[in-house]
Structure formats: structure tokens, C-alpha cells
C-alpha positions in Angstrom: -41.5 3.6 32.3 -43.9 1.6 34.6 -43.3 0.7 38.2 -42.2 -2.8 37.2 -39.1 -1.2 35.5 -37.9 0.3 38.7 -34.8 -1.2 40.4 -36.7 -1.8 43.7 -39.5 -3.6 41.9 -37.2 -5.9 40.0 -35.4 -6.8 43.2 -38.6 -8.2 44.7 -39.2 -10.7 41.9 -37.8 -14.2 41.7 -36.3 -14.2 45.1 -34.3 -11.0 44.7 -33.0 -11.9 41.2 -32.4 -8.9 38.9 -33.4 -9.8 35.3 -31.3 -8.3 32.5 -33.1 -6.2 29.8 -34.4 -7.9 26.7 -32.0 -7.5 23.8 -34.5 -7.1 21.0 -32.2 -5.2 18.7 -29.6 -8.0 18.9 -32.2 -10.6 18.2 -34.0 -8.8 15.4 -31.0 -7.2 13.8 -28.5 -9.1 11.6 -25.2 -8.7 9.9 -25.3 -6.9 6.6 -22.3 -8.9 5.4 -24.2 -12.2 6.0 -27.3 -10.8 4.3 -25.3 -9.7 1.2 -23.6 -13.1 1.0 -27.0 -14.8 1.1 -28.4 -12.6 -1.6 -25.4 -13.0 -3.9 -25.5 -16.8 -3.5 -29.2 -17.0 -4.0 -29.0 -14.9 -7.2 -26.2 -17.1 -8.5 -28.1 -20.3 -7.8 -31.2 -18.9 -9.5 -29.1 -17.8 -12.5 -27.5 -21.3 -12.8 -30.9 -22.9 -12.6 -32.4 -20.8 -15.4 -29.5 -21.2 -18.0 -30.9 -22.0 -21.4 -30.4 -25.8 -22.0 -29.5 -25.1 -25.6 -26.6 -22.8 -24.6 -24.1 -25.7 -25.0 -24.8 -25.7 -28.7 -23.0 -22.3 -29.1 -19.2 -22.6 -28.9 -18.9 -18.8 -28.5 -20.6 -19.0 -25.1 -18.3 -21.6 -23.7 -17.6 -20.7 -20.1 -20.2 -18.0 -20.3 -23.4 -20.0 -20.6 -24.9 -18.1 -17.7 -25.4 -15.1 -19.9 -28.4 -17.0 -21.4 -30.2 -16.9 -18.0 -33.2 -14.6 -17.9 -31.9 -13.3 -14.5 -28.6 -12.4 -16.2 -30.3 -10.9 -19.2 -32.5 -8.7 -17.1 -29.9 -7.6 -14.6 -26.4 -7.5 -16.1 -24.6 -4.2 -16.9 -24.7 -3.3 -20.5 -24.2 0.4 -21.5 -26.5 0.4 -24.5 -29.4 -0.8 -22.4 -28.7 1.6 -19.6 -28.7 4.5 -22.0 -32.2 3.3 -23.1 -33.5 3.8 -19.6 -32.7 0.5 -17.9 -30.7 2.2 -15.2 -31.4 -0.5 -12.6 -28.6 -2.5 -14.2 -26.0 -0.3 -12.6 -27.2 -1.8 -9.2 -28.4 -5.2 -10.0 -25.3 -6.2 -11.9 -23.4 -6.1 -8.6 -25.3 -9.2 -7.5 -24.5 -11.3 -10.5 -21.5 -13.6 -11.0 -20.1 -15.4 -14.0 -18.9 -18.7 -12.3 -18.5 -20.5 -9.1 -14.9 -19.3 -8.8 -16.0 -15.8 -9.4 -18.6 -15.7 -6.6 -16.3 -17.7 -4.3 -13.5 -15.2 -4.3 -15.8 -12.2 -4.0 -17.8 -13.7 -1.1 -14.6 -14.6 0.7 -13.4 -11.1 0.3 -16.7 -9.7 1.5 -16.6 -12.0 4.5 -13.1 -11.3 5.7 -12.9 -7.6 4.8 -16.5 -6.7 5.5 -16.7 -8.1 9.1 -14.2 -5.7 10.5 -15.5 -2.7 8.6 -19.2 -3.4 9.6 -18.1 -3.7 13.2 -16.3 -0.3 13.1 -18.7 1.6 10.9 -22.1 0.1 11.8 -24.5 -1.7 9.4 -26.0 1.3 7.7 -22.8 3.1 7.0 -21.1 -0.1 5.9 -23.9 -0.9 3.4 -23.8 2.7 2.1 -20.1 2.4 1.4 -20.4 -1.0 -0.1 -23.2 0.0 -2.5 -21.5 3.3 -3.6 -18.2 1.5 -4.3 -19.9 -1.0 -6.6 -22.1 1.7 -8.2 -19.1 3.9 -9.0 -17.3 0.9 -10.5 -20.2 0.3 -12.9 -20.5 4.0 -13.7 -16.8 4.2 -14.5 -17.1 1.1 -16.7 -20.0 2.8 -18.5 -18.0 6.0 -19.1 -15.1 4.0 -20.6 -17.5 2.3 -23.0 -19.1 5.6 -24.0 -15.8 7.1 -24.9 -14.7 4.0 -26.8 -12.0 2.7 -24.5 -13.9 -0.4 -23.8 -16.3 -2.2 -26.2 -19.9 -0.9 -26.1 -21.3 -4.4 -26.5 -19.5 -5.7 -23.4 -21.4 -7.1 -20.4 -20.2 -6.5 -16.8 -21.4 -8.3 -13.7 -20.0 -9.0 -10.3 -19.5 -7.6 -6.8 -15.8 -7.0 -7.4 -16.1 -3.2 -7.3 -17.9 -3.4 -4.0 -15.3 -5.9 -2.5 -12.3 -3.9 -3.8 -13.9 -0.8 -2.2 -13.6 -2.8 1.1 -10.0 -3.6 0.3 -9.2 0.0 -0.3 -10.8 1.0 3.0 -9.0 -1.7 4.9 -5.7 -0.7 3.4 -6.2 2.8 4.9 -7.8 1.8 8.2 -5.6 -1.3 9.0 -2.5 -0.8 6.9 -0.3 -3.3 8.8 -2.8 -6.1 9.0 -1.7 -9.2 7.0 -3.7 -11.1 4.4 -2.8 -14.4 2.7 -2.5 -14.1 -1.1 -3.9 -17.3 -2.6 -4.1 -18.5 1.1 -0.4 -19.1 1.1 1.7 -15.9 1.0 1.3 -13.4 4.0 1.5 -9.8 2.9 0.4 -6.5 4.5 -3.0 -5.4 3.3 -1.7 -2.0 2.2 1.0 -3.6 0.1 -1.6 -6.0 -1.4 -3.9 -3.1 -2.3 -1.1 -1.2 -4.0 0.0 -4.3 -6.0 -3.6 -5.1 -7.1 -4.2 -1.5 -8.0 -1.1 -1.2 -10.1 -2.0 -4.4 -11.9 -5.6 -3.2 -12.6 -4.4 0.1 -13.9 -1.8 -1.6 -16.2 -4.3 -4.1 -17.5 -6.9 -1.4 -18.2 -4.4 0.8 -20.0 -3.3 -2.2 -22.0 -6.9 -3.2 -22.6 -6.1 -6.7 -21.6 -8.3 -9.5 -20.5 -11.1 -8.4 -18.1 -10.2 -4.8 -18.6 -13.8 -3.9 -17.9 -13.8 -5.7 -14.6 -10.6 -3.9 -13.7 -12.2 -0.6 -14.4 -14.8 -1.5 -11.7 -12.0 -2.6 -9.4 -10.1 0.7 -9.7 -13.1 2.9 -9.1 -14.3 0.8 -6.2 -10.9 0.7 -4.5 -10.3 4.4 -4.9 -13.6 5.3 -3.4 -13.1 2.8 -0.5 -9.6 4.3 0.2 -10.9 7.9 0.0 -13.8 7.1 2.3 -11.6 5.6 5.0 -9.2 8.6 4.7 -11.7 11.5 4.4 -15.2 10.2 4.1 -15.7 9.5 7.8 -15.0 13.2 8.5 -17.5 14.2 5.9 -20.1 11.7 7.3 -19.6 13.1 10.8 -20.0 16.7 9.5 -23.2 15.8 7.7 -24.5 14.0 10.8 -23.6 17.1 12.9 -25.6 19.3 10.5 -28.6 17.0 10.7 -28.3 17.0 14.5 -28.2 20.8 14.5 -31.2 21.0 12.2 -33.1 18.7 14.6 -32.1 20.9 17.5 -33.2 24.0 15.8 -36.5 22.4 14.9 -37.1 21.4 18.5 -36.3 25.0 19.6 -38.9 26.3 17.2 -41.6 24.0 18.6 -44.3 25.5 20.8 -43.3 26.2 24.3 -46.2 24.1 25.8 -44.5 21.0 24.3 -41.4 21.7 26.5 -43.7 22.3 29.5 -45.4 18.9 28.9 -42.0 17.2 28.7 -40.9 18.9 32.0 -44.1 17.9 33.6 -43.8 14.2 32.6 -40.2 14.2 33.9 -41.3 15.7 37.2 -44.2 13.2 37.5 -41.8 10.3 36.8 -39.5 11.4 39.6 -42.4 12.0 42.0 -43.9 8.5 41.3 -40.5 6.9 41.6 -39.9 8.5 45.0 -43.4 7.7 46.3 -43.4 4.1 45.1 -40.0 3.5 46.6 -41.3 4.8 49.9 -44.3 2.4 49.7 -42.0 -0.5 48.9 -39.9 0.3 52.0 -42.5 1.4 54.5 -45.9 0.4 53.2 -48.9 2.5 52.0 -49.6 3.8 55.5 -46.3 5.7 55.4 -47.5 8.2 52.8 -48.7 11.6 53.8 -51.8 13.1 52.4 -49.8 15.4 50.2 -47.9 12.5 48.7 -51.1 10.6 48.1 -52.6 13.6 46.3 -49.4 14.0 44.2 -49.6 10.4 43.2 -53.2 10.7 42.2 -52.5 13.8 40.2 -49.6 12.2 38.3 -51.6 9.1 37.6 -54.5 11.2 36.2 -52.1 13.2 33.9 -50.6 9.9 32.7 -54.1 8.5 32.0 -55.0 11.6 30.0 -51.8 11.4 28.0 -52.4 7.7 27.1 -56.0 8.5 26.2 -54.8 11.2 23.8 -52.4 8.9 22.2 -55.1 6.3 21.7 -57.3 8.9 19.9 -54.6 9.6 17.4 -54.1 6.0 16.3 
């Protein structure tokens, strides 16, 4: 910290005005929810733009022409291709959507559910939970196709597993919050999660329409609910272990490192005290001992900065 950062130095600038610190983090950082929405929309637009123009000739693709897009063909979840080594599909399929209505509902869910969770959890933790919920959904879908419950030739795509993970988490964290079903009917979010979950399970057991999608929904929702109930304790425990490891590592560091840190802290306090005295009484108010201490601290700082420059 330089002398310009001291309180007394700031007070002398701009007619006594104290300037607030620059908020670089706020300016450079962004919302993960917004970033995810932008990525999903961009991928959807690219998929729509690259649909095979001859797809309309095939009646069996009606309503699913997007499957002819190279983006979809490269990224969609298909168990047979994953088993051949194309494991990226487990992740990339979470950013694909079949139709405008499909992506609209998912992005609305991401926006309204994700904002509160990102605010409470932080961006990194939120993205971790979002990604794991969607990944577990795709893995559960793959397992059901491998055991024959769902057709092996099926194709899965969408962020629904991720979004339902957020719904499960919100149902545990904010059980009494209300949501509007179809933008009309208010219902507690916990009740909505239970009703949706029951419907998904029934449809999957009955192997009804979109049973594969409901498999992703169930796995994502269960993970989100578990995380909100127990996962935060686990996260804090892991973080505590990491912190303890860092502490032990510092304790094993050479003792001269601690001495240098102490010296720098003492120098900072000394310089702070002397410069404040200069500010209040002028340079002539310093004793010879204070001048010598200031020169010594300045020389040590110069040597430290020179050493840093040599290691660049």
C-alpha cells in the first residue's frame, strides 16, 4: 500500500473529498445466470440457422427438424455414441433445445430460480450445482437406456435437468415462496416441486411421452434438493479441510518467510506513522531516528520490489 492510499493523503486531494475504492470486481465480474442464458440462446440460434433445408421433405422429422443441424448432431446426448467415446455429449447436450417453447420455459426457470440461488451461493458454487444437476440427469438417462427401460436410439437435449435442480434447491431453501404455474395459478414452490416430481416419476414408470426428459428432470431435482439440504454442509466441510491444509502448508514454510512478513508489516506501520507526522507537522518535525527508520524501510521495500522484478 503506497502513501496515496492512506486516509490522510486521500483527505488532502480534491478539496478534502474522500474518493471511494474502485470496484473492479463488480465491473469485471458478471452473473453466471445471465451468461448461461446468453450461451443457451446463442447455441439455439446457431442450431436453427444450420438446419438442413431438405429436412421438410421427411415427415418423420416434423417438429424435430433441428436434429439435422450439425450443432445438434455433434452435441446431443445419444447413449450409443457416448459409449463409443463421445463423452462430451453428456455436457454439451445441456445447452441444446428442441424448440422455441422449450428454450423459453427453461430460460425463464433459470432466470427466476437462478437469481436467488446465485445471490445466496455465489457464482462459482451456483455454476457447480447447476452443471452437476444437468450432468446427473444425462447420466441417469443413459443408465436407463443401457438397461433397456428407455430406447437406446433416443436422443436427449435440453437444460431441464439443470433447471429442475434449481427448482429442487429452491423448494428446500425457500419452501414457502410462491410461484405462478403457467403464469396464472399461485402455489408454494415446495408444493409445485412435489407435484412436478410425482408427475415425472409416474410418466417415467409408465414410459409415457418424454419419459427420457423426465428421467433428467428427476435426477436433477433430487440432486438440487439434496444439495440444499445437506450439500452446503459438505461444501463447508471440504472448504474447511482445504483451509486447514493451506494453514499447515504455511506452518511448514521456512521461518525466514514469516520474519519477512513481520518486517514488512512493521515497516508499513512505521512509514504510516512517520508520513502522518510529516503531513501534520512538516518534514522538519522528524527526529534523526525517524528519518533513519524511514530510509531503512524505503531501502527494504526497494530491494523487495527489485527481487520481484527479477522473477518475472
